[in-house]
N, C-alpha and C positions, 0 to 999 in steps of 0.2 A: 719444317717451314710451310705454312699454309699459303695456298695460291688462289687467285681469282682467275677464272677462264676469260678468254677474249670473247667468247660467245655470250657471256653475261652482259656485255655492253651493246649487243645488237638492238635491243629495244630503243636505245637512245639515238641510234644512227639510222635505222631503217626508214623512219618518217621523212628524213632529209634527203634520201636518195631513192625515190620510188623506182621499182623495177630492178634494182641492183641485187645480184645474187648474194645470199648470206655468206657463201664461202669467200667471195671477193671482199666483202666488208670485214670479215674476220682476218683475212690476210692484211688488210690495210690497218686494222687495229694493232696487229702484231708489229708491222713496220713502224707505226707511230710510236709504239712503246719502246722498240729498239732504239729509234733515233733519240727519244727523250733520255733513255739511260746512257747513251753514248755522249750526248752533248751536255747534259745537266749533272750527271754523276749521282743520281738519286738512289741507286741500288748498290749498296755496299755491304760487305760481309767479311768477317774474319774466318778464314778457312781452318780446317782441322790442323792441329799442331803437327809439325814435321820432325821426324827423327833423322838427323844427318848421319851419313855413313862415311867412314874414312875412305879417301881417294875417289869419292863419287861427287861430281859437281852438278849433275843434271837431276832436277826434281820435278815431279808432276804437279800441275795445278789441278785440283779436283773440286770444282764448284758444284753447287746443287744441280740435280738433273734438270735439263731444259734451259740451262744458262751457260754462258761463256765468259771468260775473264777478259774484259775490255782493257783494264789497266791495273797495275799493281800500285797501290797507294803507299804501302810501306812494308818493310820486312825487318824483323829483329832476330838476332842470333845471340842466345844467352843474355838477353836483356839489353843488347846494344843495337841501335839502329844501323842498318846497312845502307850504303850509298848506292843509288841507282846509277847504272852505267850502260852505254850502248855497246854492242859487239865491236863496232869499228874503233871506238875509243879504247876499249879493253885491249884489243890486239896492238894498238899503238903504245899504250902505257906499259902493258905487261905481256910481251910477245911469247914468253916462255911459261905462262901461268899454268898450262896443263901438265908440265913436267913435275914428277913426284918431289923433286928437290925444292920446289916452290910452294908446296902444300903448307897450310897453316890454318889460322882462324879466319873465317870469312869476313870480309870487309865490304864487299860489293854484291849487288844482285843485278842480273840481266834478264829481262823478260824476252824470251826467244820467240814464243808463240802464245796462242791462247791456252795451250796445254802444258807449257814447259818453261822453267826458268833455271838459271845457273847461279851457283854460289862461287865467289872468287875471293881469296885464294881457295883452291880445292880443300875441303875439310881434311885435317890430318888425324882426326879421331872420330869415332862413332859416339854420338851424344843423343840420348833419348829425350824426346820432347823439347828440342833446343830452339826450334825456329817457328816463328809466327808470321803469317802472311795475311795482310789485309788488302782486299781487292775491290775494284769497281766492276760490277757485273752488268750483263745485258742478256735478254732472252735470245735463244737461238732461233734461226729461221724455220725450224720445225716444231717449235714449242706451241702449246695450246693454252698456256696460262702464264701468269707472272705473279710475283710476290704480292700478297694482300696489301701491304702498306703502299707499294708503288701504285697499284691499280686504284686504290681508294684515295690516297692523298693527292694524286696527280691525274684524277679522272678528267678534269677539264682539258688539261694539256693533251691527253691521249685522244679525247673526243674531237678536239679541234684539229689535231694532226691527222686524224683519220678522214675527216670531212675535206680537208685540204687535198688529200690524195685522191679521193673519189670524185670530187666535183671538177677537178681539172682534167679528167679523162675525156678525150675528144669523142664526139659523135655518139654519145650515150643519151638515153632518155633523161638521165639525171645531171648531165653536163651543165655546169654553171660557172663560167670563168670568173665572173665578178665575185660570186660567193667563195670560190676557191681562193681568190686573192685575199679576201677579208679573213677567211679562216686561217690562211697561211700567216697573216700578220698576227692574229690572235695566238697561234701556236708558238711563234717565235717569242712573243711576250711571255707566254706561260713557261717556256723553256728557261728564259732569263730569270723569272721568279723562282722556278724550281732550283736552278743552279745556285742562286743566292741563298736559298733556304738550306740546301745541302751543305754549302760552304759554312754557313753559320752554325749548323749542327756539328760540324767537325771541330770548330773552335770552342764550342760550349761544353763538349763532353770530354772529361778526362778519363782515359783508359788506363787500366793497370795490367801490364803484361808481366808474368812471373815465370822464371825458369828455375826448376829445382835440379841441380846437378848432383854429382856424387859428394862433393865437398862443401858446396855452398849454394845459396839461393840468391837470385838476382831479382830486384823489383824495379820496374820501369813505369813511372807515371807518364801517360801519353796525352798529347793533344794533336792538333793538326800538324804542328811543326816537329813534334817528336823530341827525342834526346839524341844528341850526336856523340860520336866517338871523340874522346879527348885524349 
């Protein structure tokens, strides 16, 4: 996956904030990019296929370097969509789900953290390449770059979000509260446009998720709404 550095946007920002250190500008570019990805959902990816293991319910989320999983969009197991569930609801509905007697074919997924999710019921068999996970990503706070498509397609949003952050800083040579307010409005509008664009892309693209088991293969045509268990 090719990336564009935050540093590459400096020439567009520096003239608007005279005297501002490059490092501070780069930090603000990163923050604007993170906020865009969180609010608009523009950075999405299907992670590497997972092999489920009998009696193991915890599985790692392994996004590309420099990114974190903000949200799980969908999970399929053997070609069937799993239902998202919270930990509190899980404990209410299935208080004994960890016990071996209740193991079976997963029907639910729970995002526990940016690095971990659960499958419930606990898988009762080991199945190679059984589970697909599609996620919404965001850059980490230590990243130096972000995906090319995000940086190129949403450049205006990132630029306006950066200027909003910099111009509202108090008592700086580049402080401009009126300008900050204007760029803040522009940024929110760009985020709204980006969110609509990302949502429309979800509904326009049909995905095909396949699972090849020992005895048979499953085929799942996908769109935003997926295919539910019947």
